[in-house]
N, C-alpha and C positions, 0 to 999 in steps of 0.2 A: 619531422622525427622529435622526442623528449629527450631535454638535454634537462638532467636532474642530480643536486650534489648529490654525495654520499649519506649526507647528513639526514634530508628529507627523504632520502632513500627507504635508510634506518629507520626513519620516524614512523614510516607507513607502515612496514615488516611490522615493527615495534607492537603497535595499535591492533594488526590482524591478528599477531601471535595470541597478543593480551585480553582480546576480546572472543576468540576462540574457544569452546565451541557455535557462536555465535556471529553472523556476519558484522564486519566494520563498516566504518564509513565514515570519513572526512570531506577537506576539502584544502588544496596548499591556494593561498593565492596571489598575489602576483604585483606590481604598478601595470594600474591600466595599460591596454594597449602594449605592453612589454613581451606577453607571450612567456614571460620568465615567470618560473616557481619560486616562489619566496617563505613565502611565513605561513605553518604547518598548522591547521587548525582541524584537529581532530574532533567529529561530534559524535552523539550517541545516537543510533541504533534502536527509536522509540520502537520498533517490531520487535528489538531483541527476542528476536530468530537466527536460527542457521542456517535456511534456507532463504533469506529474506532482509532488506534492509529499508528505511524509510526515516529520510530526517524528520526530526520535530519540529513542525510549521512553527514553535513562537523561535523556535531555534535557530530555524534557516533565514527568520526575516531577521532577526537580529545580526546576523551574519551580514546579511545583504546590505542594512545602513550599517553596518559596521565596516563594507566594504566600500561603500559609498564616501563613508566619512575618509578614507584613508586614498581613495580616488584607487582603490586595485579593481578588478575581476579573477574570478576563480580560473584558474589557471590549470589545474587538476580534480576531477571530482572521481575518490576513489573510493572506492571497498571493494572488501575478500569475500571470495566465495570458499565454503567451508566444506562441502562436498566434492564440488565439479571444478574444471577446469579453469582459467582466467581466462573465460572467453565470454564479454557478454551475452546475458538468456534475453530473449524476448521482452521481459520486464525491462530490465536493464537500457533496454532499446528507444522503450515504449517511453520511458521516462528521463532521456538525456534529450533535453532542450538548454545545452549552451553549446552551440556550434564549434565554440572556438575554444573548448576547453579539452583537455586531453581526458580519457576516461580509461583512468590506470584500473586494472584487478590484480590482487592477490591470492593465489586462491592457497589454502592451508590445509587442502583433500589430502590424508592419506600421511597426516603428518601428527597430527594431535597437537597440532597450533604449535613443532617445537620445529621446524624446517627440516631441508632445504623449501625454499617455497618459489612459485611462477611468479612473475610479478611484471606483467603486459601490459604497454599502451594504446590505446587506441583512439578516432577519430570514432564519431556519430551524428553524423549529419542528414536530416533528411529520416532517418531509418537505416543508409546506409553504413556498414560498418567496415572500418579501413586499419587494421594491424599497422603501428608504424613502431621504428628502432625505437631502442629505451639507450639511453649514450649517461650512465652515473659517469660524475665528474668527482676531483677532489674537492672537497674544501680548502679553502684558505682564498688569500687574493688573487684576483680573478676569477673563482669559483661562480659559478648560477647562484 
């Protein structure tokens, strides 16, 4: 199960809304080994496409160096689908290379970027996709 704060959930959805009709993408980092999503890192979709996303290689290298310096892991890797449901495409599955990460998809299909949105999470390991429950928790003391 993915447990995510309301604030992080809202930031991911806002990014998907802002970049629509292109796909949005990014990472939520957290303390190494904790599995806790804490730091929202929106990325630029270098493909600038409504049907495909691609992290800029220089930005991605910078992100991984920054996470290493902060002793963080990529807890969530997210992107949006603008014309289809929030389910990993074959390309998404092929590029999923973080077996410990939650892969979050937000669908803005049929919403013109205005919502409501599908917000779903998956584990993708060795090409196998498993959907998981998402629990959105209130912000504040004791929140994730």
